[in-house]
Legacy VTK file of the C-alpha trace (Angstrom):
# vtk DataFile Version 3.0
C-alpha trace
ASCII
DATASET POLYDATA
POINTS 357 float
109.803 89.989 85.643
111.125 88.849 81.555
114.869 87.917 83.048
113.465 85.614 85.745
111.257 83.819 83.473
114.269 83.377 81.116
116.308 81.962 84.044
113.840 80.004 85.058
113.095 78.311 81.015
116.590 77.672 80.963
116.668 75.839 84.121
114.332 73.890 83.256
116.140 72.800 79.873
118.929 71.809 81.939
120.711 74.671 80.362
122.842 75.780 83.236
125.383 78.685 83.766
128.471 78.370 86.066
127.981 81.377 88.490
124.371 82.416 88.954
124.762 86.139 91.132
120.857 87.053 92.664
121.009 90.158 93.809
118.240 93.099 94.620
115.488 94.519 96.894
113.165 91.830 95.875
113.832 89.063 97.432
111.106 86.746 96.034
112.505 86.550 93.086
115.865 85.510 94.337
114.175 82.804 96.680
112.559 81.458 93.432
115.177 80.882 91.486
117.885 79.714 94.097
115.122 77.643 95.544
114.635 75.587 91.755
118.149 74.878 91.612
118.270 73.482 95.377
115.350 71.334 94.476
115.466 70.781 90.660
119.536 70.854 89.330
120.293 67.307 90.780
118.241 64.480 91.319
117.399 63.535 94.787
120.254 60.704 94.859
122.996 63.273 93.713
122.627 65.901 96.221
123.401 64.273 98.900
127.102 63.923 97.789
126.985 67.154 95.806
125.250 69.783 97.253
126.309 72.690 99.539
124.766 75.193 101.289
126.794 77.633 102.880
125.863 80.783 104.386
127.507 84.755 104.282
127.650 85.318 107.655
129.932 81.995 108.921
132.290 81.254 105.485
134.447 83.847 103.103
135.115 84.077 99.699
138.000 81.422 99.971
135.992 78.884 101.634
133.115 79.580 98.822
135.904 78.925 96.157
137.224 75.942 97.453
134.007 74.272 97.541
132.976 75.420 93.509
136.545 73.978 92.248
135.773 70.447 93.905
134.568 68.101 91.937
131.239 66.629 91.787
130.290 62.646 92.856
129.106 60.331 90.468
127.167 63.344 88.545
127.517 65.724 85.786
127.024 68.619 88.015
127.614 69.998 91.753
125.756 72.978 93.449
126.993 75.152 95.668
124.162 77.964 97.070
125.323 80.857 99.189
122.812 82.108 100.809
122.420 85.833 102.619
125.568 86.571 100.539
125.310 89.998 101.545
126.922 89.385 104.573
130.221 88.927 102.511
132.398 91.542 103.672
134.953 90.896 100.402
131.724 91.617 98.263
131.430 95.374 99.842
133.700 96.115 97.493
134.513 99.952 95.729
134.854 99.394 91.752
138.415 99.241 91.725
138.061 96.163 94.378
139.213 98.567 97.515
136.707 98.245 100.852
136.471 100.390 103.318
139.355 98.717 105.256
142.263 99.467 102.026
140.805 102.994 102.093
142.059 103.566 105.145
145.220 101.609 104.598
145.710 103.634 101.482
146.035 106.740 103.819
149.012 105.029 105.909
150.952 104.222 102.628
150.028 100.787 102.778
149.010 100.579 99.288
149.544 96.920 98.257
145.912 94.769 98.539
144.787 91.367 98.666
143.283 90.268 95.033
139.585 89.376 95.569
139.532 85.237 94.758
136.231 85.450 93.054
137.328 87.671 90.393
139.847 84.714 89.266
137.191 82.214 89.861
134.809 84.074 87.868
137.352 84.703 84.768
137.935 80.556 85.052
135.424 78.717 86.556
134.604 74.822 87.398
132.354 73.611 84.530
130.260 71.121 86.581
129.837 73.341 89.363
126.677 75.640 89.453
127.311 78.208 91.801
124.679 80.533 93.078
124.899 83.664 95.444
121.646 84.886 96.767
122.807 88.865 97.953
120.064 89.976 98.984
118.167 93.607 98.963
121.041 95.503 97.776
123.174 94.872 94.847
127.358 95.146 94.415
128.572 98.361 92.525
128.481 98.160 88.921
131.936 99.574 88.542
133.529 96.587 90.425
135.742 94.290 88.472
132.872 91.962 90.411
130.336 92.792 88.829
132.332 93.002 84.892
133.105 89.700 85.342
129.455 88.375 86.297
128.329 90.527 83.220
130.541 88.466 81.161
129.830 84.822 81.426
127.346 84.212 84.044
123.942 85.313 85.170
123.754 88.421 86.974
119.952 89.706 88.082
118.794 92.646 89.570
115.535 92.768 90.989
113.431 95.801 92.457
110.604 96.304 94.574
107.526 96.441 92.329
105.432 99.698 92.382
101.835 99.210 94.117
100.573 99.854 91.232
101.736 97.161 89.289
100.873 94.171 92.042
97.401 93.468 91.334
98.297 92.574 87.699
100.975 90.721 89.288
98.686 88.484 91.587
96.375 88.222 88.858
99.530 86.583 86.466
100.749 84.596 89.587
96.878 83.269 90.039
96.806 82.453 86.369
99.924 80.586 86.204
98.759 78.424 88.732
95.838 77.378 87.072
93.131 79.173 89.392
91.186 82.567 89.011
91.066 85.921 90.726
88.586 89.022 89.476
90.186 92.504 89.836
88.046 93.696 93.062
89.876 90.358 94.989
93.435 91.098 93.543
93.430 95.129 93.986
92.123 94.217 97.621
94.746 91.953 98.300
97.067 94.000 96.949
95.996 96.918 99.154
96.480 94.757 102.439
99.417 92.914 101.646
101.834 95.284 100.260
104.544 95.011 97.765
106.007 91.794 99.481
105.504 89.534 97.175
106.853 86.712 98.984
104.088 87.205 101.636
101.701 87.825 98.727
102.705 84.558 97.072
102.457 82.453 100.510
99.085 84.329 101.595
97.783 83.137 97.853
99.520 79.282 98.180
97.403 79.266 101.733
94.037 80.120 99.412
94.713 77.603 96.833
94.886 74.430 99.171
91.066 74.987 99.535
90.209 75.308 96.053
90.329 72.469 93.310
91.905 73.832 89.709
90.396 76.145 87.955
87.838 77.806 90.563
88.447 81.220 91.455
89.628 82.992 94.725
86.522 85.138 95.940
86.398 87.523 98.643
84.568 85.163 100.975
87.516 82.799 100.986
90.064 86.254 100.965
88.136 86.802 104.454
88.152 83.145 105.672
91.926 82.242 105.279
93.249 85.685 105.171
91.189 87.709 107.534
90.389 90.643 105.331
87.024 91.707 105.768
84.664 91.555 102.603
82.741 93.986 103.728
85.265 96.370 106.018
88.010 97.420 103.954
89.568 100.113 102.413
88.415 98.881 98.585
84.695 99.408 100.245
85.263 102.656 101.646
86.663 104.257 98.771
83.749 102.869 96.592
81.322 104.522 99.829
83.056 107.859 99.693
82.800 108.013 95.481
79.080 107.080 96.073
79.000 109.538 98.886
77.061 106.942 100.816
77.229 108.027 104.070
76.080 104.973 105.449
78.254 102.903 104.228
81.242 104.903 104.737
80.590 105.314 108.473
79.638 102.017 108.917
83.370 101.160 107.714
84.852 103.887 109.692
83.566 102.337 112.960
84.504 99.012 112.526
88.482 100.436 111.673
88.079 102.208 114.720
87.138 99.642 116.716
90.228 97.136 114.798
92.386 99.912 114.621
95.518 96.781 114.770
94.190 95.566 111.820
93.034 98.642 110.293
96.140 101.123 110.560
95.556 104.708 110.241
98.620 105.087 108.136
97.578 102.556 105.899
93.958 103.714 105.508
95.379 107.238 104.964
97.941 106.464 102.367
95.309 104.643 100.339
92.579 107.374 100.636
95.650 109.975 99.778
96.382 107.887 96.696
92.405 107.398 95.968
91.848 110.828 96.116
95.115 111.942 93.933
93.683 109.405 90.966
90.494 111.011 91.189
92.214 114.623 90.423
94.078 113.042 87.366
91.021 112.468 85.978
89.734 115.771 86.228
92.694 116.875 83.960
92.751 113.859 81.598
92.612 115.134 78.184
91.301 111.881 77.030
88.165 110.429 79.240
87.436 107.283 77.569
87.023 104.003 79.723
90.713 102.557 78.581
92.607 105.735 77.835
91.505 106.613 81.940
92.479 103.460 82.787
96.298 103.708 81.220
96.564 107.077 82.445
95.548 106.304 86.467
97.614 102.790 85.812
94.661 100.755 86.992
92.211 98.254 85.931
89.124 99.212 83.023
87.055 97.690 86.055
87.453 100.393 88.459
87.362 103.310 85.862
83.465 103.888 86.901
84.704 104.382 90.866
86.814 106.898 89.724
83.899 108.845 87.267
81.420 108.998 89.986
83.869 110.440 92.240
84.702 113.039 90.711
81.411 114.034 89.712
81.019 114.067 93.536
83.883 116.217 94.655
85.469 118.806 91.928
89.073 120.051 91.832
87.821 122.474 94.781
86.587 119.927 97.254
89.670 117.730 96.480
92.252 120.340 97.136
90.305 120.587 100.929
90.187 116.632 101.256
94.354 116.881 100.554
94.147 119.610 103.315
92.201 117.376 105.434
94.348 114.107 104.855
97.302 116.023 105.756
96.108 117.585 108.739
95.077 114.329 109.746
98.341 112.516 109.332
99.826 114.574 111.440
97.574 114.226 114.285
97.842 110.676 114.138
101.422 111.358 114.729
101.009 113.394 117.721
101.092 117.074 116.335
98.306 119.041 117.729
96.481 116.226 119.212
95.815 115.524 123.001
94.593 112.160 123.490
92.147 111.914 120.780
92.073 107.982 119.453
93.467 107.153 115.606
90.112 105.446 115.446
88.335 108.620 116.020
90.518 110.834 113.852
89.222 108.560 111.077
85.946 109.433 111.823
86.622 113.071 112.167
88.517 112.839 108.571
85.605 110.781 106.734
82.831 113.322 108.370
84.695 116.354 106.907
85.335 114.665 103.020
81.537 113.717 103.090
79.993 117.174 103.819
LINES 1 358
357 0 1 2 3 4 5 6 7 8 9 10 11 12 13 14 15 16 17 18 19 20 21 22 23 24 25 26 27 28 29 30 31 32 33 34 35 36 37 38 39 40 41 42 43 44 45 46 47 48 49 50 51 52 53 54 55 56 57 58 59 60 61 62 63 64 65 66 67 68 69 70 71 72 73 74 75 76 77 78 79 80 81 82 83 84 85 86 87 88 89 90 91 92 93 94 95 96 97 98 99 100 101 102 103 104 105 106 107 108 109 110 111 112 113 114 115 116 117 118 119 120 121 122 123 124 125 126 127 128 129 130 131 132 133 134 135 136 137 138 139 140 141 142 143 144 145 146 147 148 149 150 151 152 153 154 155 156 157 158 159 160 161 162 163 164 165 166 167 168 169 170 171 172 173 174 175 176 177 178 179 180 181 182 183 184 185 186 187 188 189 190 191 192 193 194 195 196 197 198 199 200 201 202 203 204 205 206 207 208 209 210 211 212 213 214 215 216 217 218 219 220 221 222 223 224 225 226 227 228 229 230 231 232 233 234 235 236 237 238 239 240 241 242 243 244 245 246 247 248 249 250 251 252 253 254 255 256 257 258 259 260 261 262 263 264 265 266 267 268 269 270 271 272 273 274 275 276 277 278 279 280 281 282 283 284 285 286 287 288 289 290 291 292 293 294 295 296 297 298 299 300 301 302 303 304 305 306 307 308 309 310 311 312 313 314 315 316 317 318 319 320 321 322 323 324 325 326 327 328 329 330 331 332 333 334 335 336 337 338 339 340 341 342 343 344 345 346 347 348 349 350 351 352 353 354 355 356
């Protein structure tokens, strides 16, 4: 995210704002910025007396503002970080500062409300304080006085979950930034199996870096040894086998999945196969079938275009229509609909047979 990059750049240059309100669905960026401030805004010798960590479930805004108004001791700044700020009831306000309690009071003609203490602080913050709110998994009402005050002279960040098709590129960028290498096949494999939790992805990559020298490449072998994702038996290889109509390879993989259902849940396999064949269908109707145009249309790395071309040759639109019907049917069966006692592993074997024949 460009906003995150700019915030971190300013922080590294010791350009501080009085208030950082970090919110949204993607906790990774919230932690990235707050952790940097916690570890780097003050020298280690200054942190003991000038750094305060609070938790939203344990404090109220008055306590936070009181801490923020203190002066630093033998330091240019003090840092106050409020973690789990989403638990602060006073921040659950509507656009004019009312919460659910005040709404109930208004019905009984109790119209007078208590001013939100944060609004006053935002208008006249303590210049020597760096106040950080970590407001995870949601954001405040953009009609609220708090939001409008934050927008004027402070940092307000709203993060959003990354789309699945953006994950391989994010993984590649993360690895390059850490001065390592990774190929598109491995980055896609990681994205498919780790999901769109960036914190989880970053943690798993950090584990891989431990056993690599700077500049080395993350290989499928390294992923298998350190994360446990098989380089041979995974959905990525299953898709490749289906694209080629390699019956032997596809069956070996799906039998492995059936024997290891916990690590290869049917719901994930179905979801990824639906996404894969959807792209094959899109390819059929793509007006420009040049490699880079297709990559852009499908939202994939050009490295993978050949696989979709091959799949489109083996599965015409009529067959794809049948495949989508089968995927829907087996999705219901894995959830117990029209299924009496058949395991998900056996259902996946049946599905792959029907796709290939």
